[in-house]
N, CA, C and O atoms as a Maestro MAE file, in Angstrom:
{
 s_m_m2io_version
 :::
 2.0.0
}

f_m_ct {
 s_m_title
 :::
 protein
 m_atom[228] {
  # First column is atom index #
  i_m_mmod_type
  r_m_x_coord
  r_m_y_coord
  r_m_z_coord
  i_m_residue_number
  s_m_chain_name
  s_m_pdb_residue_name
  s_m_pdb_atom_name
  i_m_atomic_number
  :::
  1 25 -40.214 21.922 -36.129 1 A "UNK " " N  " 7
  2 3 -39.126 21.250 -35.432 1 A "UNK " " CA " 6
  3 2 -37.911 22.157 -35.373 1 A "UNK " " C  " 6
  4 15 -37.603 22.883 -36.318 1 A "UNK " " O  " 8
  5 25 -37.245 22.096 -34.264 2 A "UNK " " N  " 7
  6 3 -36.073 22.948 -34.099 2 A "UNK " " CA " 6
  7 2 -34.795 22.135 -34.203 2 A "UNK " " C  " 6
  8 15 -34.022 22.071 -33.247 2 A "UNK " " O  " 8
  9 25 -34.565 21.517 -35.344 3 A "UNK " " N  " 7
  10 3 -33.331 20.787 -35.580 3 A "UNK " " CA " 6
  11 2 -33.268 19.423 -34.913 3 A "UNK " " C  " 6
  12 15 -32.190 18.838 -34.817 3 A "UNK " " O  " 8
  13 25 -34.395 18.905 -34.452 4 A "UNK " " N  " 7
  14 3 -34.397 17.605 -33.800 4 A "UNK " " CA " 6
  15 2 -34.317 16.499 -34.848 4 A "UNK " " C  " 6
  16 15 -34.934 16.579 -35.910 4 A "UNK " " O  " 8
  17 25 -33.550 15.480 -34.527 5 A "UNK " " N  " 7
  18 3 -33.446 14.335 -35.418 5 A "UNK " " CA " 6
  19 2 -34.686 13.460 -35.250 5 A "UNK " " C  " 6
  20 15 -35.115 13.221 -34.121 5 A "UNK " " O  " 8
  21 25 -35.264 12.986 -36.331 6 A "UNK " " N  " 7
  22 3 -36.464 12.161 -36.207 6 A "UNK " " CA " 6
  23 2 -36.122 10.711 -35.872 6 A "UNK " " C  " 6
  24 15 -35.057 10.213 -36.238 6 A "UNK " " O  " 8
  25 25 -37.022 10.053 -35.184 7 A "UNK " " N  " 7
  26 3 -36.938 8.617 -34.982 7 A "UNK " " CA " 6
  27 2 -35.865 8.145 -34.035 7 A "UNK " " C  " 6
  28 15 -35.527 8.808 -33.054 7 A "UNK " " O  " 8
  29 25 -35.343 6.991 -34.351 8 A "UNK " " N  " 7
  30 3 -34.376 6.313 -33.482 8 A "UNK " " CA " 6
  31 2 -33.080 7.101 -33.274 8 A "UNK " " C  " 6
  32 15 -32.613 7.178 -32.138 8 A "UNK " " O  " 8
  33 25 -32.479 7.686 -34.304 9 A "UNK " " N  " 7
  34 3 -31.234 8.444 -34.051 9 A "UNK " " CA " 6
  35 2 -31.435 9.612 -33.082 9 A "UNK " " C  " 6
  36 15 -30.580 9.874 -32.237 9 A "UNK " " O  " 8
  37 25 -32.558 10.306 -33.206 10 A "UNK " " N  " 7
  38 3 -32.829 11.421 -32.299 10 A "UNK " " CA " 6
  39 2 -33.030 10.955 -30.870 10 A "UNK " " C  " 6
  40 15 -32.553 11.586 -29.926 10 A "UNK " " O  " 8
  41 25 -33.737 9.849 -30.719 11 A "UNK " " N  " 7
  42 3 -33.961 9.295 -29.381 11 A "UNK " " CA " 6
  43 2 -32.649 8.832 -28.761 11 A "UNK " " C  " 6
  44 15 -32.393 9.078 -27.582 11 A "UNK " " O  " 8
  45 25 -31.822 8.163 -29.557 12 A "UNK " " N  " 7
  46 3 -30.539 7.680 -29.049 12 A "UNK " " CA " 6
  47 2 -29.649 8.846 -28.625 12 A "UNK " " C  " 6
  48 15 -28.977 8.780 -27.596 12 A "UNK " " O  " 8
  49 25 -29.647 9.906 -29.420 13 A "UNK " " N  " 7
  50 3 -28.827 11.075 -29.094 13 A "UNK " " CA " 6
  51 2 -29.320 11.735 -27.808 13 A "UNK " " C  " 6
  52 15 -28.517 12.139 -26.967 13 A "UNK " " O  " 8
  53 25 -30.639 11.843 -27.658 14 A "UNK " " N  " 7
  54 3 -31.202 12.454 -26.449 14 A "UNK " " CA " 6
  55 2 -30.875 11.622 -25.209 14 A "UNK " " C  " 6
  56 15 -30.535 12.175 -24.163 14 A "UNK " " O  " 8
  57 25 -30.976 10.305 -25.320 15 A "UNK " " N  " 7
  58 3 -30.656 9.438 -24.188 15 A "UNK " " CA " 6
  59 2 -29.181 9.517 -23.828 15 A "UNK " " C  " 6
  60 15 -28.821 9.540 -22.651 15 A "UNK " " O  " 8
  61 25 -28.330 9.559 -24.847 16 A "UNK " " N  " 7
  62 3 -26.894 9.647 -24.600 16 A "UNK " " CA " 6
  63 2 -26.547 10.963 -23.904 16 A "UNK " " C  " 6
  64 15 -25.756 10.975 -22.961 16 A "UNK " " O  " 8
  65 25 -27.133 12.066 -24.362 17 A "UNK " " N  " 7
  66 3 -26.881 13.358 -23.719 17 A "UNK " " CA " 6
  67 2 -27.342 13.350 -22.265 17 A "UNK " " C  " 6
  68 15 -26.656 13.866 -21.383 17 A "UNK " " O  " 8
  69 25 -28.518 12.756 -22.023 18 A "UNK " " N  " 7
  70 3 -29.042 12.696 -20.657 18 A "UNK " " CA " 6
  71 2 -28.133 11.856 -19.767 18 A "UNK " " C  " 6
  72 15 -27.824 12.254 -18.644 18 A "UNK " " O  " 8
  73 25 -27.699 10.685 -20.266 19 A "UNK " " N  " 7
  74 3 -26.848 9.821 -19.467 19 A "UNK " " CA " 6
  75 2 -25.498 10.456 -19.177 19 A "UNK " " C  " 6
  76 15 -24.974 10.320 -18.071 19 A "UNK " " O  " 8
  77 25 -24.930 11.148 -20.157 20 A "UNK " " N  " 7
  78 3 -23.648 11.819 -19.922 20 A "UNK " " CA " 6
  79 2 -23.788 12.961 -18.926 20 A "UNK " " C  " 6
  80 15 -22.894 13.194 -18.113 20 A "UNK " " O  " 8
  81 25 -24.908 13.670 -18.990 21 A "UNK " " N  " 7
  82 3 -25.150 14.739 -18.013 21 A "UNK " " CA " 6
  83 2 -25.269 14.178 -16.599 21 A "UNK " " C  " 6
  84 15 -24.708 14.736 -15.656 21 A "UNK " " O  " 8
  85 25 -26.005 13.068 -16.454 22 A "UNK " " N  " 7
  86 3 -26.138 12.443 -15.137 22 A "UNK " " CA " 6
  87 2 -24.801 11.924 -14.635 22 A "UNK " " C  " 6
  88 15 -24.482 12.055 -13.453 22 A "UNK " " O  " 8
  89 25 -24.019 11.336 -15.530 23 A "UNK " " N  " 7
  90 3 -22.710 10.839 -15.149 23 A "UNK " " CA " 6
  91 2 -21.795 11.978 -14.711 23 A "UNK " " C  " 6
  92 15 -21.028 11.823 -13.762 23 A "UNK " " O  " 8
  93 25 -21.868 13.110 -15.387 24 A "UNK " " N  " 7
  94 3 -21.019 14.245 -15.039 24 A "UNK " " CA " 6
  95 2 -21.380 14.790 -13.662 24 A "UNK " " C  " 6
  96 15 -20.504 15.232 -12.919 24 A "UNK " " O  " 8
  97 25 -22.680 14.758 -13.315 25 A "UNK " " N  " 7
  98 3 -23.104 15.265 -12.005 25 A "UNK " " CA " 6
  99 2 -22.631 14.369 -10.871 25 A "UNK " " C  " 6
  100 15 -22.273 14.852 -9.796 25 A "UNK " " O  " 8
  101 25 -22.632 13.060 -11.114 26 A "UNK " " N  " 7
  102 3 -22.258 12.112 -10.067 26 A "UNK " " CA " 6
  103 2 -21.084 11.275 -10.559 26 A "UNK " " C  " 6
  104 15 -21.228 10.081 -10.824 26 A "UNK " " O  " 8
  105 25 -19.938 11.901 -10.677 27 A "UNK " " N  " 7
  106 3 -18.754 11.257 -11.244 27 A "UNK " " CA " 6
  107 2 -18.282 10.070 -10.420 27 A "UNK " " C  " 6
  108 15 -17.744 9.112 -10.975 27 A "UNK " " O  " 8
  109 25 -18.471 10.115 -9.126 28 A "UNK " " N  " 7
  110 3 -18.029 9.028 -8.257 28 A "UNK " " CA " 6
  111 2 -18.747 7.719 -8.539 28 A "UNK " " C  " 6
  112 15 -18.188 6.643 -8.324 28 A "UNK " " O  " 8
  113 25 -19.964 7.804 -9.012 29 A "UNK " " N  " 7
  114 3 -20.731 6.594 -9.310 29 A "UNK " " CA " 6
  115 2 -20.179 5.846 -10.511 29 A "UNK " " C  " 6
  116 15 -20.475 4.663 -10.677 29 A "UNK " " O  " 8
  117 25 -19.399 6.488 -11.339 30 A "UNK " " N  " 7
  118 3 -18.838 5.827 -12.516 30 A "UNK " " CA " 6
  119 2 -17.655 4.939 -12.135 30 A "UNK " " C  " 6
  120 15 -17.321 4.016 -12.877 30 A "UNK " " O  " 8
  121 25 -17.026 5.196 -11.010 31 A "UNK " " N  " 7
  122 3 -15.860 4.423 -10.622 31 A "UNK " " CA " 6
  123 2 -16.214 3.037 -10.115 31 A "UNK " " C  " 6
  124 15 -15.423 2.108 -10.278 31 A "UNK " " O  " 8
  125 25 -17.370 2.872 -9.510 32 A "UNK " " N  " 7
  126 3 -17.735 1.573 -8.962 32 A "UNK " " CA " 6
  127 2 -17.857 0.492 -10.040 32 A "UNK " " C  " 6
  128 15 -17.263 -0.573 -9.871 32 A "UNK " " O  " 8
  129 25 -18.593 0.703 -11.141 33 A "UNK " " N  " 7
  130 3 -18.618 -0.338 -12.179 33 A "UNK " " CA " 6
  131 2 -17.256 -0.560 -12.826 33 A "UNK " " C  " 6
  132 15 -16.921 -1.690 -13.184 33 A "UNK " " O  " 8
  133 25 -16.473 0.491 -12.980 34 A "UNK " " N  " 7
  134 3 -15.140 0.341 -13.574 34 A "UNK " " CA " 6
  135 2 -14.243 -0.484 -12.651 34 A "UNK " " C  " 6
  136 15 -13.488 -1.334 -13.123 34 A "UNK " " O  " 8
  137 25 -14.316 -0.249 -11.369 35 A "UNK " " N  " 7
  138 3 -13.519 -1.005 -10.408 35 A "UNK " " CA " 6
  139 2 -13.961 -2.471 -10.377 35 A "UNK " " C  " 6
  140 15 -13.127 -3.372 -10.285 35 A "UNK " " O  " 8
  141 25 -15.261 -2.706 -10.453 36 A "UNK " " N  " 7
  142 3 -15.767 -4.075 -10.484 36 A "UNK " " CA " 6
  143 2 -15.260 -4.810 -11.719 36 A "UNK " " C  " 6
  144 15 -14.829 -5.959 -11.623 36 A "UNK " " O  " 8
  145 25 -15.309 -4.159 -12.873 37 A "UNK " " N  " 7
  146 3 -14.837 -4.782 -14.116 37 A "UNK " " CA " 6
  147 2 -13.342 -5.104 -14.011 37 A "UNK " " C  " 6
  148 15 -12.910 -6.176 -14.433 37 A "UNK " " O  " 8
  149 25 -12.567 -4.198 -13.461 38 A "UNK " " N  " 7
  150 3 -11.134 -4.439 -13.288 38 A "UNK " " CA " 6
  151 2 -10.890 -5.615 -12.349 38 A "UNK " " C  " 6
  152 15 -10.016 -6.444 -12.602 38 A "UNK " " O  " 8
  153 25 -11.649 -5.687 -11.281 39 A "UNK " " N  " 7
  154 3 -11.516 -6.783 -10.333 39 A "UNK " " CA " 6
  155 2 -11.842 -8.125 -10.986 39 A "UNK " " C  " 6
  156 15 -11.139 -9.108 -10.757 39 A "UNK " " O  " 8
  157 25 -12.896 -8.174 -11.791 40 A "UNK " " N  " 7
  158 3 -13.269 -9.411 -12.478 40 A "UNK " " CA " 6
  159 2 -12.174 -9.832 -13.444 40 A "UNK " " C  " 6
  160 15 -11.820 -11.009 -13.498 40 A "UNK " " O  " 8
  161 25 -11.637 -8.901 -14.200 41 A "UNK " " N  " 7
  162 3 -10.580 -9.229 -15.165 41 A "UNK " " CA " 6
  163 2 -9.344 -9.752 -14.448 41 A "UNK " " C  " 6
  164 15 -8.745 -10.734 -14.888 41 A "UNK " " O  " 8
  165 25 -8.960 -9.124 -13.372 42 A "UNK " " N  " 7
  166 3 -7.769 -9.558 -12.630 42 A "UNK " " CA " 6
  167 2 -7.976 -10.940 -12.031 42 A "UNK " " C  " 6
  168 15 -7.084 -11.786 -12.101 42 A "UNK " " O  " 8
  169 25 -9.144 -11.180 -11.443 43 A "UNK " " N  " 7
  170 3 -9.399 -12.488 -10.837 43 A "UNK " " CA " 6
  171 2 -9.423 -13.597 -11.880 43 A "UNK " " C  " 6
  172 15 -8.873 -14.674 -11.646 43 A "UNK " " O  " 8
  173 25 -10.054 -13.352 -13.032 44 A "UNK " " N  " 7
  174 3 -10.057 -14.355 -14.090 44 A "UNK " " CA " 6
  175 2 -8.646 -14.610 -14.593 44 A "UNK " " C  " 6
  176 15 -8.284 -15.755 -14.864 44 A "UNK " " O  " 8
  177 25 -7.852 -13.567 -14.720 45 A "UNK " " N  " 7
  178 3 -6.475 -13.742 -15.183 45 A "UNK " " CA " 6
  179 2 -5.673 -14.578 -14.185 45 A "UNK " " C  " 6
  180 15 -4.867 -15.420 -14.580 45 A "UNK " " O  " 8
  181 25 -5.894 -14.344 -12.917 46 A "UNK " " N  " 7
  182 3 -5.180 -15.122 -11.906 46 A "UNK " " CA " 6
  183 2 -5.603 -16.585 -11.921 46 A "UNK " " C  " 6
  184 15 -4.764 -17.477 -11.798 46 A "UNK " " O  " 8
  185 25 -6.890 -16.831 -12.070 47 A "UNK " " N  " 7
  186 3 -7.385 -18.209 -12.069 47 A "UNK " " CA " 6
  187 2 -6.955 -18.945 -13.325 47 A "UNK " " C  " 6
  188 15 -6.516 -20.092 -13.240 47 A "UNK " " O  " 8
  189 25 -7.066 -18.326 -14.471 48 A "UNK " " N  " 7
  190 3 -6.732 -18.989 -15.722 48 A "UNK " " CA " 6
  191 2 -5.232 -19.075 -15.965 48 A "UNK " " C  " 6
  192 15 -4.787 -19.874 -16.789 48 A "UNK " " O  " 8
  193 25 -4.459 -18.279 -15.272 49 A "UNK " " N  " 7
  194 3 -3.019 -18.281 -15.463 49 A "UNK " " CA " 6
  195 2 -2.309 -19.398 -14.735 49 A "UNK " " C  " 6
  196 15 -1.130 -19.642 -14.991 49 A "UNK " " O  " 8
  197 25 -2.992 -20.088 -13.830 50 A "UNK " " N  " 7
  198 3 -2.382 -21.160 -13.051 50 A "UNK " " CA " 6
  199 2 -2.534 -22.466 -13.821 50 A "UNK " " C  " 6
  200 15 -3.643 -22.843 -14.199 50 A "UNK " " O  " 8
  201 25 -1.412 -23.159 -14.055 51 A "UNK " " N  " 7
  202 3 -1.457 -24.439 -14.757 51 A "UNK " " CA " 6
  203 2 -1.731 -25.566 -13.762 51 A "UNK " " C  " 6
  204 15 -1.659 -25.363 -12.550 51 A "UNK " " O  " 8
  205 25 -2.040 -26.733 -14.273 52 A "UNK " " N  " 7
  206 3 -2.354 -27.864 -13.398 52 A "UNK " " CA " 6
  207 2 -1.135 -28.296 -12.579 52 A "UNK " " C  " 6
  208 15 -1.288 -28.723 -11.435 52 A "UNK " " O  " 8
  209 25 0.082 -28.192 -13.149 53 A "UNK " " N  " 7
  210 3 1.284 -28.542 -12.414 53 A "UNK " " CA " 6
  211 2 1.499 -27.594 -11.226 53 A "UNK " " C  " 6
  212 15 1.951 -28.013 -10.160 53 A "UNK " " O  " 8
  213 25 1.178 -26.342 -11.421 54 A "UNK " " N  " 7
  214 3 1.350 -25.369 -10.349 54 A "UNK " " CA " 6
  215 2 0.319 -25.596 -9.246 54 A "UNK " " C  " 6
  216 15 0.609 -25.340 -8.077 54 A "UNK " " O  " 8
  217 25 -0.868 -26.066 -9.591 55 A "UNK " " N  " 7
  218 3 -1.887 -26.305 -8.573 55 A "UNK " " CA " 6
  219 2 -1.549 -27.492 -7.690 55 A "UNK " " C  " 6
  220 15 -1.905 -27.502 -6.511 55 A "UNK " " O  " 8
  221 25 -0.872 -28.487 -8.233 56 A "UNK " " N  " 7
  222 3 -0.525 -29.684 -7.467 56 A "UNK " " CA " 6
  223 2 0.503 -29.352 -6.394 56 A "UNK " " C  " 6
  224 15 0.431 -29.886 -5.287 56 A "UNK " " O  " 8
  225 25 1.430 -28.505 -6.693 57 A "UNK " " N  " 7
  226 3 2.516 -28.179 -5.739 57 A "UNK " " CA " 6
  227 2 2.035 -27.407 -4.579 57 A "UNK " " C  " 6
  228 15 2.822 -27.061 -3.698 57 A "UNK " " O  " 8
  :::
 }
 m_bond[227] {
  # First column is bond index #
  i_m_from
  i_m_to
  i_m_order
  :::
  1 1 2 1
  2 2 3 1
  3 3 4 2
  4 3 5 1
  5 5 6 1
  6 6 7 1
  7 7 8 2
  8 7 9 1
  9 9 10 1
  10 10 11 1
  11 11 12 2
  12 11 13 1
  13 13 14 1
  14 14 15 1
  15 15 16 2
  16 15 17 1
  17 17 18 1
  18 18 19 1
  19 19 20 2
  20 19 21 1
  21 21 22 1
  22 22 23 1
  23 23 24 2
  24 23 25 1
  25 25 26 1
  26 26 27 1
  27 27 28 2
  28 27 29 1
  29 29 30 1
  30 30 31 1
  31 31 32 2
  32 31 33 1
  33 33 34 1
  34 34 35 1
  35 35 36 2
  36 35 37 1
  37 37 38 1
  38 38 39 1
  39 39 40 2
  40 39 41 1
  41 41 42 1
  42 42 43 1
  43 43 44 2
  44 43 45 1
  45 45 46 1
  46 46 47 1
  47 47 48 2
  48 47 49 1
  49 49 50 1
  50 50 51 1
  51 51 52 2
  52 51 53 1
  53 53 54 1
  54 54 55 1
  55 55 56 2
  56 55 57 1
  57 57 58 1
  58 58 59 1
  59 59 60 2
  60 59 61 1
  61 61 62 1
  62 62 63 1
  63 63 64 2
  64 63 65 1
  65 65 66 1
  66 66 67 1
  67 67 68 2
  68 67 69 1
  69 69 70 1
  70 70 71 1
  71 71 72 2
  72 71 73 1
  73 73 74 1
  74 74 75 1
  75 75 76 2
  76 75 77 1
  77 77 78 1
  78 78 79 1
  79 79 80 2
  80 79 81 1
  81 81 82 1
  82 82 83 1
  83 83 84 2
  84 83 85 1
  85 85 86 1
  86 86 87 1
  87 87 88 2
  88 87 89 1
  89 89 90 1
  90 90 91 1
  91 91 92 2
  92 91 93 1
  93 93 94 1
  94 94 95 1
  95 95 96 2
  96 95 97 1
  97 97 98 1
  98 98 99 1
  99 99 100 2
  100 99 101 1
  101 101 102 1
  102 102 103 1
  103 103 104 2
  104 103 105 1
  105 105 106 1
  106 106 107 1
  107 107 108 2
  108 107 109 1
  109 109 110 1
  110 110 111 1
  111 111 112 2
  112 111 113 1
  113 113 114 1
  114 114 115 1
  115 115 116 2
  116 115 117 1
  117 117 118 1
  118 118 119 1
  119 119 120 2
  120 119 121 1
  121 121 122 1
  122 122 123 1
  123 123 124 2
  124 123 125 1
  125 125 126 1
  126 126 127 1
  127 127 128 2
  128 127 129 1
  129 129 130 1
  130 130 131 1
  131 131 132 2
  132 131 133 1
  133 133 134 1
  134 134 135 1
  135 135 136 2
  136 135 137 1
  137 137 138 1
  138 138 139 1
  139 139 140 2
  140 139 141 1
  141 141 142 1
  142 142 143 1
  143 143 144 2
  144 143 145 1
  145 145 146 1
  146 146 147 1
  147 147 148 2
  148 147 149 1
  149 149 150 1
  150 150 151 1
  151 151 152 2
  152 151 153 1
  153 153 154 1
  154 154 155 1
  155 155 156 2
  156 155 157 1
  157 157 158 1
  158 158 159 1
  159 159 160 2
  160 159 161 1
  161 161 162 1
  162 162 163 1
  163 163 164 2
  164 163 165 1
  165 165 166 1
  166 166 167 1
  167 167 168 2
  168 167 169 1
  169 169 170 1
  170 170 171 1
  171 171 172 2
  172 171 173 1
  173 173 174 1
  174 174 175 1
  175 175 176 2
  176 175 177 1
  177 177 178 1
  178 178 179 1
  179 179 180 2
  180 179 181 1
  181 181 182 1
  182 182 183 1
  183 183 184 2
  184 183 185 1
  185 185 186 1
  186 186 187 1
  187 187 188 2
  188 187 189 1
  189 189 190 1
  190 190 191 1
  191 191 192 2
  192 191 193 1
  193 193 194 1
  194 194 195 1
  195 195 196 2
  196 195 197 1
  197 197 198 1
  198 198 199 1
  199 199 200 2
  200 199 201 1
  201 201 202 1
  202 202 203 1
  203 203 204 2
  204 203 205 1
  205 205 206 1
  206 206 207 1
  207 207 208 2
  208 207 209 1
  209 209 210 1
  210 210 211 1
  211 211 212 2
  212 211 213 1
  213 213 214 1
  214 214 215 1
  215 215 216 2
  216 215 217 1
  217 217 218 1
  218 218 219 1
  219 219 220 2
  220 219 221 1
  221 221 222 1
  222 222 223 1
  223 223 224 2
  224 223 225 1
  225 225 226 1
  226 226 227 1
  227 227 228 2
  :::
 }
}
């Protein structure tokens, strides 16, 4: 073995390295999920921030 970690930690490290490499190649693809998450948070904040008195008016 050439310094490879055995078992689950080695597999997790290899998958993480692969995913980061893919993300680095296609950086634009990382913005879409981040933008979606931001949109969901903002919409929930807007909906939950309105009180019942404000909705009646």
